[in-house]
Residue, then its C-alpha position, 0 to 999 in steps of 0.5 A: m484763575v478758575v474757569v467754570v464750564d458747562k458740565n454737559l459740554p462734550q469732552e472734546k470741547v472741554e479738552k479744547i479749553i484745557s489745551e488753550l489754557n496750557r498754550n497760555g502757560f497754565d497748569v490745569h487741575k480739573s474738578t467735576g461737581e454736580k452742576y459744573i466742571i471747574l478748571g483751576a488754572l495755576g500759574v502767574q501770567p501777568g496781563f493775561d486777558i481772561r476774555k480769551i478763555k471766557m469767549l470759548e464755547g461752554v465757558i460760563d465764567v472766568f475769575r481770578i483767585t486772590e488767595p495764594y492757595k488755589l486748589a484748596s480754595r472754596r472758590f475753586k470748588a464750592e461743594k465740600t470734598i468727601v474723602k473716602v477711606n475704604d467704606i468710610e466717608i469723611g466730610g459728609n453727614e457723619i462725624v467720623v471718630i478716630a481713636g487709639p493710643c499715642s503709640v503702638e506699644n505691643e500686640n496685647q495693648i493695640m488689640k485690646l484698644a482696637e476691640i474697645i474703640k470698635s465696640l464703642g463706635a469708632k471707625i478708624l484706629r490711630g497709633g504711632a509706629f514712628k514717633p517724633r518726640t521733643s526729647p531724643y531719649s523718649f520712646q520713639g516707636l516700634g517702627e515696622e513692627g508697630l505698623k504690622l501690629l496696627r494693621k493686624a488690629g485694624d483688620k481683626f476688628g474691621l477698623s481702618v488705620i491711620t499712622e504718622i509719617i515723619e520722613p520721606s524715606h518711610f513712605e513706601l514702608i508705611e504705605k503698605y500698612t496704613d489707610i491714611f497718612q498723618v502729617g504731624s504739626r512739626n512736618m506741616y512745613n516739610y515740603p519734600l514730604l508733602r510733595l511725596l504725599g501728593a503723588s500717593k492715592k491714599p488720604v492724608m491728614l494734615k495737622r496744623g503747625m503749632s504756630a501756623t496761620i490758617d492760610e499757611w496751613l492751607m498752603s501746605a495742603e496745596y502742596i499735596l493737592a497740586g501733586g495730584n492727591p485730592n484726598v486731604i483732611l485738615c486737622e486742628r490740633g491746637i496752637r502755641t500761644f503765650d498761655t501755659s495753662l494747657r499743652n496748647t490752645f485749642d483754636l475752635s474758630a479754625i474749624v469754622t474758618a477752614h470750612e469757610k475758606s476751603h472745601l476740604p474736610v476738617c478733623a479736630d484733635p482735642s487730645h493734643a490740643v489740651g494735653y489733659r484727659d479731664k479737659i478732652i471731653p468738653m473740648a470734643r463736645a465743642a468741636v462737634a458743635a463747631g462742625t468738625d467732620a471727624l474727631m480724633v482722640e487718644v484712648h489707653h486702658d492703662p495710661d499711667n504706664a503708657l510709653s508716650d502721652g499717657p496724661q492725655a489719653l482717655l480711659p475706656d469709660q471716659f471714651s464711652e461717655l464721650m461717644i454718648q455725649i457727642k452723639e446727642i450734640a450731633k443730632v442737634i446740628g443735623k449730623k450723626i455719629 
């Protein structure tokens, strides 16, 4: 249930409305917009008469939300959420570019790539320190050493950093080094991890599960939001279909649909979606045209010798060309990079 309240209502009267909702068995999440205060009343109360709340002073409207996700819904918050990462805003008029290698391999590699992506206009450095791999024999990441190198590179070149968390036991360690937690597609259903991230103040990028519907994706976001962390970024990274031509099928329509259903910003990851570097630039262009708020791509200066996912990493020259092209597309749709 959503309660729309006059923004000019004195705080003590807003608290009275919240207390009344609590008394009737609802947990309340408050969101303040430009014109209204929105109270999301969470809980199933069969037969509850919404007129009990609607008649309270300062209440403009009360309506039920039919979607299973409440806090992630556009009906709970009409205006887009802008997630702030240091001095960067994701969800506003600028399309934020995130780039870097699949995995942090050594100091020379991550420093070189941080310098390259910074010079070409990226604002956030990506790199895995703990890597969930399909094969147990594949490179699993450098662990804390990788986190230290990622942070060092980010600080040296003025870049924020994002890295993946794969299990709850790594939370405190990763929180010391990262600016954004990334939840990979395999962990979209890891509810203990999502609850833990809900208690964090740092932004979370939630990748769509490889077989997840959009509503299931938003329900996973709901776990983080319900835990008290409003800074969630959705990430479309391709889904598994019957076709085997590419690594995954890039669901561009998910960018548009997620924006219609939710106020949360959306990031596109064409690198994982298609899996081949020669197809990443066309898909990145399409994602920008579809209205993505951020774009995440893998870049490597020596992909043939990369320890993970070399075939889907752009070469520096290709990344440069990508930045030129998407800047022009962004202008057409009234955005900037």
